[in-house]
C-alpha positions, -999 to +999 in steps of 0.1 A: -335+067-403-307+039-407-319+007-420-310-023-393-292-050-420-281-073-390-314-090-384-315-129-390-349-138-406-354-174-420-388-175-451-396-198-479-375-190-512-384-170-541-371-175-571-349-145-566-336-163-537-325-194-558-310-175-582-289-159-559-280-191-541-268-208-575-244-177-578-231-190-547-228-225-555-209-211-589-185-194-569-174-215-540-192-253-553-200-251-587-200-291-591-223-299-560-252-316-567-267-294-544-270-266-569-289-283-594-311-299-569-322-264-557-337-254-587-353-290-591-364-288-560-382-251-562-398-265-594-413-289-577-415-286-539-411-246-536-424-245-500-400-269-487-368-244-497-357-221-471-334-193-469-318-173-438-308-136-451-287-113-425-307-080-444-303-081-476-275-107-476-287-147-480-264-162-454-276-199-455-306-227-467-314-262-467-342-279-482-366-309-472-390-334-484-418-344-467-429-379-476-465-398-477-449-424-455-447-404-424-410-396-430-389-366-444-356-350-454-335-323-450-301-315-469-285-290-486-271-273-464-258-238-474-234-213-456-219-181-466-188-182-437-179-145-445-217-132-436-228-163-410-219-186-384-226-224-379-258-215-362-276-201-389-274-234-404-298-246-374-321-217-375-329-232-413-330-267-404-351-254-369-372-243-398-375-272-417-382-295-391-411-274-382-420-277-414-421-314-420-443-315-387-470-297-403-465-322-430-476-353-404-442-361-406-427-382-376-391-386-387-368-371-403-333-380-422-304-360-432-269-377-454-238-363-449-207-369-461-178-386-441-157-358-441-183-327-439-179-322-403-196-286-401-225-302-412-223-336-390-216-312-365-245-290-371-271-320-373-259-336-338-266-301-322-302-299-338-308-332-322-303-358-348-279-391-340-264-410-363-277-444-378-252-458-402-232-456-432-251-463-466-231-465-501-257-462-530-252-486-559-259-485-596-261-505-623-273-498-659-300-515-679-272-528-701-254-546-675-256-585-679-274-598-650-272-634-647-307-655-657-331-665-625-342-696-639-373-697-616-354-694-586-372-664-573-408-655-574-429-626-573-450-622-535-490-612-528-494-584-505-504-604-479-466-624-480-450-595-479-466-578-453-457-609-432-421-608-441-418-570-436-435-570-403-411-597-389-383-576-397-399-546-388-402-563-353-363-566-351-359-531-356-321-519-346-309-552-347-310-547-383-281-535-408-308-505-414-318-500-379-353-506-392-357-482-419-364-489-461-350-467-488-377-443-508-366-419-532-331-418-522-338-413-487-345-434-457-376-437-442-386-455-410-407-488-411-439-484-390-479-487-401-474-453-421-450-462-444-456-500-445-493-494-457-482-469-482-458-489-497-479-520-499-508-500-517-482-484-541-487-497-574-453-491-585-440-513-554-432-550-557-417-576-540-393-609-550-382-641-527-362-668-531-381-702-537-359-720-514-357-690-483-389-679-469-374-655-447-355-633-481-370-605-494-364-574-523-388-546-524-384-524-554-402-497-573-403-482-600-402-444-606-395-413-625-360-394-621-348-363-640-311-354-647-298-323-635-261-318-626-249-346-643-272-366-620-302-382-615-326-374-589-353-398-578-387-379-576-413-386-548-444-398-560-465-367-553-448-345-570-463-331-602-439-345-629-445-332-663-438-351-696-400-346-706-371-356-721-354-349-689-377-375-668-364-412-676-376-446-657-352-457-627-360-489-603-348-487-569-344-516-547-354-503-513-348-533-491-332-567-491-337-592-468-323-626-459-292-647-464-296-660-500-302-631-517-282-634-545-308-647-569-341-628-557-318-595-565-310-605-598-343-613-606-355-578-595-331-563-617-341-581-647-376-573-635-371-533-633-353-533-664-379-549-685-406-521-669-384-492-684-360-487-657-328-474-675-309-475-644-313-497-609-299-479-576-295-501-542-279-496-511-254-510-491-252-508-453-219-508-435-203-530-422-205-552-455-241-566-453-243-579-491-221-553-506-196-583-522-231-599-539-243-570-553-207-558-568-207-597-584-239-588-601-227-551-618-235-530-591-209-500-590-212-478-555-210-446-548-188-436-519-203-439-483-223-416-464-236-414-429-271-411-426-291-396-393-322-394-380-341-375-358-376-372-339-394-344-358-416-342-324-387-341-299-377-312-282-351-287-298-319-293-283-311-267-255-273-278-261-246-292-280-248-327-260-264-348-277-272-390-274-251-412-288-273-440-294-311-438-307-335-463-305-365-461-324-400-477-314-407-513-333-440-517-353-457-527-320-446-503-299-449-475-319-489-465-308-480-471-269-462-439-262-473-411-295-462-380-269-427-390-282-436-393-321-462-371-319-473-332-314-449-323-285-427-287-292-398-282-311 
């Protein structure tokens, strides 16, 4: 009896799958950061790596991570064009979204390079909507940061909550569209994420003494070097002591107009806590980009950030709405059917 080889099946990746995927990357995209990230993620979070096979051939893959903030991410879209079509990526993305729903996530985010039209169209077809363009900025510990001279001060948890709750109510009117960065990925800011961040021992906030509305939210985290890049590790990863593991700082949210000194003070605080690099995020158009460059940050090319509700139904057609409006902190629990438990 002939063995069928055209059956498509999505499954969690095994070590053999990862090795085969690495060989495929070596042939077509050897310098792609996802090549190293797949191997790293499979070591720390194997349940979040998925592959699609056509018979014995690995056709497509993607990874996802569920965070304790109530948001998750999906990325690393791979397609073997000789054996699969674009809808192969859709099948793997859908499996990732289902996995994140089992992890209790409410929102899922994705990041795509501007010129990567294939991944962009696949995400649109999967119900993702573009939020903004974002640049990642990096400054090294050796950089000369201007002294603060007491201009800024650390905030209490109560002060931080009051300022962030005011920010959350603005939601889509902010450059970040009501999101906060955490371990590189954006996260929707609502009760789950706010409570997690405020209760995290590694997170602190800084504000200007002259501007009550200013706030800089930051954390010290672990990162691992792989493929020539540093990957910020989520807090629930089982991180082992290794020369590959370093401390990095991440400035997750910047609010206010008088931000130069508070950001400078935050960089100093992070480096004093052992961070070898500090990451910051700039949202187009402009926001505080010029101030960050003046402080010594250098920026990577912008990426398009997309998002969808995990509980939203799976699109029946390729038509995707041009804009999405997310609930504010006060509105979130008024319509749970749209954000939790719906079939996908």
